LUMSEKE-422807 format. One record per residue (C-alpha): x negated, y negated, z; chain. Coordinates in Angstrom, 2 decimals. Each point is the difference from the previous one (the first is absolute). Example, Ala and Ser with C-alpha at 12.3 -4.5 7.8 and 13.67 -1.06 7.14 Angstrom:
2
SITE         u         v         w   c
SITE    -12.30      4.50      7.80   A
SITE     -1.37     -3.44     -0.66   A
***
This chain:
368
SITE         u         v         w   c
SITE   -142.16    -94.84    109.73   A
SITE      0.70      2.33      3.15   A
SITE      2.42      2.81     -0.15   A
SITE      2.23     -2.32      2.46   A
SITE     -0.09     -2.82     -2.75   A
SITE      0.71      2.22     -2.55   A
SITE      3.29      1.91      1.44   A
SITE      1.33     -3.45      1.07   A
SITE     -0.49     -1.72     -3.75   A
SITE      1.85      3.71     -1.34   A
SITE      2.91     -0.72      2.41   A
SITE      0.28     -3.43      0.23   A
SITE     -0.91     -1.38     -3.21   A
SITE     -2.33     -2.39      1.49   A
SITE     -3.73     -0.96      0.77   A
SITE     -1.48     -2.17      2.84   A
SITE     -2.87     -1.97     -1.53   A
SITE     -3.41      0.31      1.43   A
SITE     -1.05     -3.16      1.83   A
SITE     -3.59      0.54     -2.21   A
SITE      2.32     -0.27     -2.94   A
SITE      2.17     -2.78      0.61   A
SITE     -3.90     -1.56      1.16   A
SITE     -0.90      0.48     -3.08   A
SITE      3.08     -1.23     -2.04   A
SITE     -0.89     -3.42      2.11   A
SITE     -3.36     -0.03     -1.19   A
SITE      1.06      0.31     -3.81   A
SITE      2.55     -2.70      0.90   A
SITE     -2.53     -2.40      1.14   A
SITE     -2.43      0.74     -3.24   A
SITE      3.23     -1.19     -2.24   A
SITE      0.12     -3.22      2.33   A
SITE     -3.67     -0.34     -0.52   A
SITE      0.41      0.24     -3.53   A
SITE      3.00     -2.38      0.09   A
SITE     -2.33     -2.49      1.23   A
SITE     -3.31      0.72     -2.05   A
SITE      2.00     -0.97     -3.25   A
SITE      2.03     -2.63      1.30   A
SITE     -2.15     -2.72     -2.71   A
SITE      0.30      3.05     -2.21   A
SITE      1.85     -1.17     -3.42   A
SITE     -0.49      2.88     -1.86   A
SITE      3.56      1.90     -0.53   A
SITE     -0.87      3.41     -0.91   A
SITE     -2.14     -0.25      3.50   A
SITE      2.92     -1.56      2.20   A
SITE      2.67      2.74     -1.48   A
SITE     -1.79      2.72      0.79   A
SITE     -0.77     -1.80      3.80   A
SITE      3.85     -0.66      0.44   A
SITE      0.60      4.17     -0.92   A
SITE     -2.03      0.85      2.99   A
SITE      1.40     -2.92      2.15   A
SITE      3.79      1.84     -1.20   A
SITE     -0.85      3.41      0.35   A
SITE     -1.79     -0.97      3.64   A
SITE      3.47     -1.56      0.61   A
SITE      2.21      2.54     -0.90   A
SITE     -2.03      2.64      1.51   A
SITE     -0.38     -2.13      3.49   A
SITE      3.97     -0.20     -0.46   A
SITE      0.58      3.85     -0.26   A
SITE     -2.28      0.96      3.32   A
SITE      1.52     -3.28      1.63   A
SITE      1.41      2.50      3.11   A
SITE     -3.31      1.55      0.06   A
SITE     -1.70     -2.99      0.40   A
SITE      2.44     -1.30      2.54   A
SITE     -0.58      2.94      2.55   A
SITE     -4.06     -0.78     -0.76   A
SITE     -1.79      0.10      3.20   A
SITE      3.33      1.77      2.01   A
SITE      1.89      2.73     -0.38   A
SITE     -0.53      1.50     -3.01   A
SITE      3.08     -0.27     -2.73   A
SITE      0.45      2.63     -2.47   A
SITE      1.37     -1.06     -3.26   A
SITE      1.45      2.47     -3.45   A
SITE     -2.30      1.68     -2.06   A
SITE      0.76     -1.61     -3.07   A
SITE     -0.55     -3.27      1.28   A
SITE     -3.83      0.91      0.80   A
SITE     -0.36      1.68     -3.07   A
SITE      1.41     -3.18     -2.05   A
SITE     -2.07     -2.63      2.41   A
SITE     -3.47      2.34     -0.33   A
SITE      0.28     -0.29     -4.01   A
SITE      0.62     -3.94      0.35   A
SITE     -3.11     -0.25      2.31   A
SITE     -2.08      2.45     -2.67   A
SITE      0.91     -2.53     -2.65   A
SITE     -1.81     -3.34      2.17   A
SITE     -3.81      0.73     -1.04   A
SITE      0.75      0.32     -3.28   A
SITE      1.61     -2.83     -0.74   A
SITE     -2.33     -2.03      2.43   A
SITE     -3.02      1.65     -2.10   A
SITE      1.84     -1.11     -3.28   A
SITE      0.78     -3.56      1.42   A
SITE     -4.13     -0.16      0.52   A
SITE     -0.82      0.90     -2.95   A
SITE      2.24     -2.05     -1.57   A
SITE     -1.93     -3.18      1.64   A
SITE     -3.32      1.34     -1.34   A
SITE      1.42      0.63     -3.39   A
SITE      3.00     -0.55     -1.45   A
SITE      1.97      2.65     -1.52   A
SITE     -2.83      2.60      1.44   A
SITE      2.46      1.81      1.70   A
SITE      1.40      3.18     -1.43   A
SITE      3.17     -0.02      2.18   A
SITE      2.61     -1.27     -2.05   A
SITE      2.32     -2.61      0.73   A
SITE      2.77     -0.46      0.77   A
SITE     -0.32      2.45      3.32   A
SITE      3.41      2.33      0.27   A
SITE      1.20      1.31      3.40   A
SITE      0.11      3.63     -1.69   A
SITE      1.77      2.87      1.39   A
SITE      2.34      0.16      2.82   A
SITE     -1.19      2.80      2.42   A
SITE      3.04      2.12      0.40   A
SITE      1.20      0.90      3.75   A
SITE      2.72      1.80      1.51   A
SITE      3.87     -0.28     -1.31   A
SITE      1.55     -2.19      1.28   A
SITE     -2.66     -2.86      0.13   A
SITE     -0.99     -0.15      3.96   A
SITE      1.55     -2.98      1.50   A
SITE     -3.32     -1.10      1.32   A
SITE     -1.58      0.22     -3.07   A
SITE      2.79     -2.39     -1.87   A
SITE     -0.88     -2.53      3.22   A
SITE     -3.89      0.28     -1.32   A
SITE      1.35     -0.83     -3.72   A
SITE      2.20     -2.80      1.05   A
SITE     -3.14     -1.46      2.07   A
SITE     -1.93     -0.19     -3.10   A
SITE      2.56     -1.50     -1.96   A
SITE      0.81     -2.28      2.18   A
SITE     -4.27     -1.05      0.68   A
SITE     -0.34     -0.03     -3.98   A
SITE      3.03     -2.30     -0.09   A
SITE     -1.63     -2.29      2.32   A
SITE     -3.48     -0.20     -1.82   A
SITE      1.89     -0.89     -3.15   A
SITE      3.03     -1.90      0.26   A
SITE     -2.12     -3.18      0.94   A
SITE     -1.99      0.34     -2.65   A
SITE      2.75      0.64     -2.49   A
SITE      1.67     -3.60      1.44   A
SITE     -3.17     -1.31     -0.91   A
SITE     -0.09      1.05     -3.32   A
SITE      3.27     -0.68     -0.90   A
SITE     -0.65     -3.16     -1.96   A
SITE     -2.54      1.99     -2.72   A
SITE      2.80      2.27     -0.96   A
SITE     -1.84      0.66     -3.40   A
SITE     -3.41      1.40      1.40   A
SITE      1.57      1.93      2.73   A
SITE      3.39      0.88     -1.85   A
SITE     -0.82      3.69      0.54   A
SITE     -0.88     -0.35      3.53   A
SITE      3.52     -2.21      1.00   A
SITE      1.55      2.95     -1.87   A
SITE     -1.38      3.15      2.20   A
SITE      0.39     -2.37      2.41   A
SITE      3.84      0.05     -0.22   A
SITE      0.07      3.67     -0.37   A
SITE     -1.96      0.79      3.45   A
SITE      1.55     -2.00      2.00   A
SITE      3.44      1.14     -1.55   A
SITE     -1.20      3.78      0.58   A
SITE     -1.11     -0.78      3.46   A
SITE      3.50     -1.24      1.60   A
SITE      1.16      3.05     -1.92   A
SITE     -2.03      2.10      2.00   A
SITE      1.06     -2.11      3.36   A
SITE      2.96      0.17     -0.46   A
SITE      0.26      3.42      0.05   A
SITE     -2.70      0.60      2.83   A
SITE      1.87     -2.68      2.00   A
SITE      3.01      2.42      0.22   A
SITE     -2.27      2.65      1.62   A
SITE     -1.74     -2.27      2.58   A
SITE      3.79     -0.97      0.92   A
SITE      0.31      3.66      0.60   A
SITE      2.52      0.78     -2.72   A
SITE     -0.51      3.18     -1.71   A
SITE     -0.54     -0.18     -3.83   A
SITE     -0.32      2.81     -2.50   A
SITE     -3.05      1.64     -1.49   A
SITE      0.26     -1.44     -3.02   A
SITE     -0.16     -3.63      1.99   A
SITE     -3.36      1.01      1.36   A
SITE     -0.99      0.53     -2.97   A
SITE      1.18     -3.22     -1.90   A
SITE     -1.27     -2.02      2.65   A
SITE     -3.95      1.82     -0.80   A
SITE      0.27     -0.60     -3.52   A
SITE      1.17     -3.41      0.43   A
SITE     -3.23     -0.94      2.47   A
SITE     -2.18      1.61     -2.18   A
SITE      0.96     -1.54     -3.31   A
SITE     -0.21     -3.53      2.20   A
SITE     -3.58      0.75      1.12   A
SITE     -0.71      1.28     -3.57   A
SITE      1.07     -3.62     -1.14   A
SITE     -1.93     -2.24      3.21   A
SITE     -3.21      1.74     -1.08   A
SITE      0.42     -0.85     -3.24   A
SITE      1.32     -4.13      0.84   A
SITE     -3.21      0.13      2.42   A
SITE     -2.28      0.34     -2.71   A
SITE      1.60     -1.85     -2.38   A
SITE      0.15     -3.09      2.08   A
SITE     -3.41      0.55     -0.29   A
SITE     -0.59      0.40     -3.71   A
SITE      3.19     -0.56     -1.61   A
SITE     -1.29      1.47     -3.78   A
SITE      0.17      3.21      2.12   A
SITE      3.83      0.29     -0.56   A
SITE      1.84     -1.42     -3.07   A
SITE      3.97      0.15     -1.34   A
SITE      0.56      1.43     -3.17   A
SITE      2.79     -2.44     -2.43   A
SITE      3.40      1.00      0.64   A
SITE     -1.12      1.59      3.50   A
SITE      0.96     -1.38      3.56   A
SITE     -2.00      1.78      1.75   A
SITE     -3.84      1.63      1.04   A
SITE     -2.02      1.98     -2.85   A
SITE     -3.41      1.07      0.19   A
SITE     -2.35     -1.30     -2.35   A
SITE     -0.29      3.67     -1.56   A
SITE      3.01      0.29     -2.31   A
SITE      2.42      3.10     -0.62   A
SITE      2.54      1.04     -1.95   A
SITE      2.55     -2.84      1.76   A
SITE     -1.67     -2.31     -1.98   A
SITE      0.83      0.90     -3.17   A
SITE      2.99     -1.80     -2.14   A
SITE      1.40      3.62     -1.53   A
SITE      3.08      1.18      1.72   A
SITE     -0.70      3.03     -0.37   A
SITE     -3.44     -0.44      2.69   A
SITE      1.31      2.48      2.83   A
SITE      2.17      2.35     -2.39   A
SITE     -1.14      3.29     -0.21   A
SITE     -0.75      1.54     -3.32   A
SITE      2.55      2.68      0.78   A
SITE      2.75     -2.04      0.81   A
SITE     -0.88     -2.34     -2.91   A
SITE     -0.44      3.05     -2.38   A
SITE      3.61      1.27      1.29   A
SITE      1.68     -2.99      0.01   A
SITE     -1.06     -0.29     -3.94   A
SITE      1.37      3.34     -0.94   A
SITE      3.75     -0.86      2.35   A
SITE      0.43     -3.14     -2.30   A
SITE      0.01     -2.12      3.44   A
SITE     -3.25     -2.35     -1.79   A
SITE      1.87     -3.01     -0.42   A
SITE      2.03     -0.01      3.73   A
SITE     -3.40      0.91      1.59   A
SITE     -1.38     -2.68     -1.70   A
SITE      2.70     -2.50      1.15   A
SITE     -0.38      1.78      3.27   A
SITE     -4.21     -0.79      0.54   A
SITE      0.74     -3.43     -0.93   A
SITE      2.13     -0.86      2.23   A
SITE     -1.83      1.94      2.70   A
SITE     -3.29     -1.56     -0.23   A
SITE      1.48     -3.46     -0.28   A
SITE      1.11     -0.16      3.43   A
SITE     -2.86      2.63      1.36   A
SITE     -2.11     -2.38      2.28   A
SITE     -3.43      2.24      0.15   A
SITE     -1.46      0.60      3.55   A
SITE     -3.09      0.89      1.20   A
SITE      1.50      3.42      1.22   A
SITE      0.49      0.98     -3.82   A
SITE     -3.54     -1.38     -0.73   A
SITE     -1.22      1.82      2.52   A
SITE      1.94      3.13     -1.38   A
SITE     -0.53     -0.21     -3.50   A
SITE     -3.81     -0.48      0.36   A
SITE     -0.26      3.07      2.06   A
SITE      1.80      2.40     -2.02   A
SITE     -2.37     -1.26     -2.83   A
SITE     -2.85      0.57      1.96   A
SITE      1.36      3.53      1.76   A
SITE      0.68      1.05     -3.86   A
SITE     -3.11     -0.75     -1.10   A
SITE     -1.36      2.51      2.66   A
SITE      2.11      2.41     -1.03   A
SITE      1.77      0.01      3.69   A
SITE      3.56     -0.11     -1.20   A
SITE      1.80      0.59     -3.53   A
SITE      3.21     -1.31     -1.35   A
SITE      3.02      2.30      0.99   A
SITE      2.53     -1.69     -1.77   A
SITE      2.12     -3.17      0.45   A
SITE      2.94     -1.66      2.43   A
SITE      2.94     -0.30     -1.00   A
SITE      0.74     -3.77      0.14   A
SITE     -1.41     -3.11     -2.03   A
SITE     -2.29     -0.09     -0.78   A
SITE     -1.02      3.48      0.29   A
SITE     -3.07      0.03      1.47   A
SITE     -2.17      3.09      0.17   A
SITE     -0.16      2.57      2.49   A
SITE     -3.52      1.38      1.61   A
SITE     -0.47      3.38      1.66   A
SITE     -3.32      0.39      1.70   A
SITE     -1.96      2.58     -1.37   A
SITE     -0.23      3.49      1.68   A
SITE     -3.78     -0.49      0.02   A
SITE     -0.17     -3.23      2.40   A
SITE      0.98      0.50      3.31   A
SITE      1.75     -3.56      0.24   A
SITE     -0.32     -3.63     -1.11   A
SITE      0.60     -3.59      1.22   A
SITE      2.62     -2.38     -1.20   A
SITE      1.87     -3.14      1.54   A
SITE     -1.77      1.47      3.56   A
SITE      1.71      3.27     -0.37   A
SITE     -1.20      3.42     -0.56   A
SITE      1.43      1.77     -2.55   A
SITE     -1.18      3.99      0.40   A
SITE     -0.88      2.69     -3.12   A
SITE      2.96      0.64     -1.95   A
SITE      2.23     -2.51      1.45   A
SITE      1.39     -2.76     -2.84   A
SITE      0.56     -3.69      0.15   A
SITE      1.22     -2.86     -1.95   A
SITE      0.54     -3.95      0.44   A
SITE      3.57     -1.10     -0.71   A
SITE      0.01     -3.44     -0.63   A
SITE      3.09     -1.70      0.87   A
SITE      2.58     -1.88     -1.95   A
SITE      0.62     -3.11     -0.34   A
SITE     -2.86     -1.31      2.00   A
SITE      0.78      1.88      2.60   A
SITE     -3.30      1.87      1.80   A
SITE     -0.67      3.51     -1.14   A
SITE     -0.58      3.16      2.21   A
SITE     -3.03      2.02     -0.24   A
SITE      1.85      3.86      0.00   A
SITE     -2.33      3.37      0.82   A
SITE      1.22      3.38      1.13   A
SITE     -1.07      3.81     -0.84   A
SITE      2.24     -0.27     -3.13   A
SITE      3.07     -2.14     -1.89   A
SITE      2.85      1.43     -1.66   A
SITE      0.33     -0.23     -3.74   A
SITE      2.57     -2.82     -0.74   A
SITE      2.83      0.89     -2.19   A
SITE     -0.15     -3.09     -2.17   A
SITE     -1.99     -3.35     -0.13   A
SITE      1.64     -2.76      2.04   A
SITE      0.36     -3.76     -1.71   A
SITE      1.19     -2.91      1.43   A
SITE      3.89      0.11     -1.40   A
SITE      0.39      3.40      1.87   A
SITE     -0.31     -1.72      3.05   A
***
């Protein structure tokens, strides 16, 4: 990178994509198309799922860099650095998916990569999220909607087989619409809050997370399943949310203090009511499985519990750990976080900060 380019990026937060890099991305897209043609007659679901993951990453990355591609051959157009970084990650995943697809064609279950392929962590950019980056995410979500919506219509008469896929699609298109509503205000010249910028980015990211899974599930529906009593997607990997125990996410410290305070019966009643109306989503499932993994790796530790039912554990990032990634957010060393489950079926909220103030007492439903 030349000195002028470095200074420009430092000042503007934008980068011009070199022509040779755009050409390499175009060639990579051509390889994905060739693979699609190559596997046209393939009847191996896992191979097709990997192929579809490769195609999805290519479509999303192309959509992010659409402004750069549109100016290709003319005056180079700069786009936000965060847009480049996210596109680079997605393009980088394509060769792995193509290799896995061809391995599965040669020998079934030969690939070491676990299915389904997930979107991973979001690249952290400036705050508020640049409008140009939101526009790229919007294009990516729109492209994924276009390649999945027709297929969803075609399989709706096979609801038992594709139940998880159909439910995921309803989640994806709703989140996309939520992001579109916010970005529509921005593109119309209306000022929105910084929080709205971040919410739009979150909604698009969750939509793309679902669309990526949908694209694979359409090819290999057995990769996804729906747990009894839940209306949303879950990975084949289970977690504590699959348990029938009403105390499944309650902190051990909270459980002990509830017993010592003589609040056991009240807590049981509240927890039963909470889980009877709670709709477990893929977001909560991803949160709990990620927390379990981070605990196993010793990267986080329990640091108290949240004051509201179901009184989940609060966690702190270890002093020896630079940061962790949870639900697309980067949580730095020493910061705390918790997932607050919504009441009466409401959507939950991921909360993080440098620290939380200690609550004076536990909050039960009748305290509303």
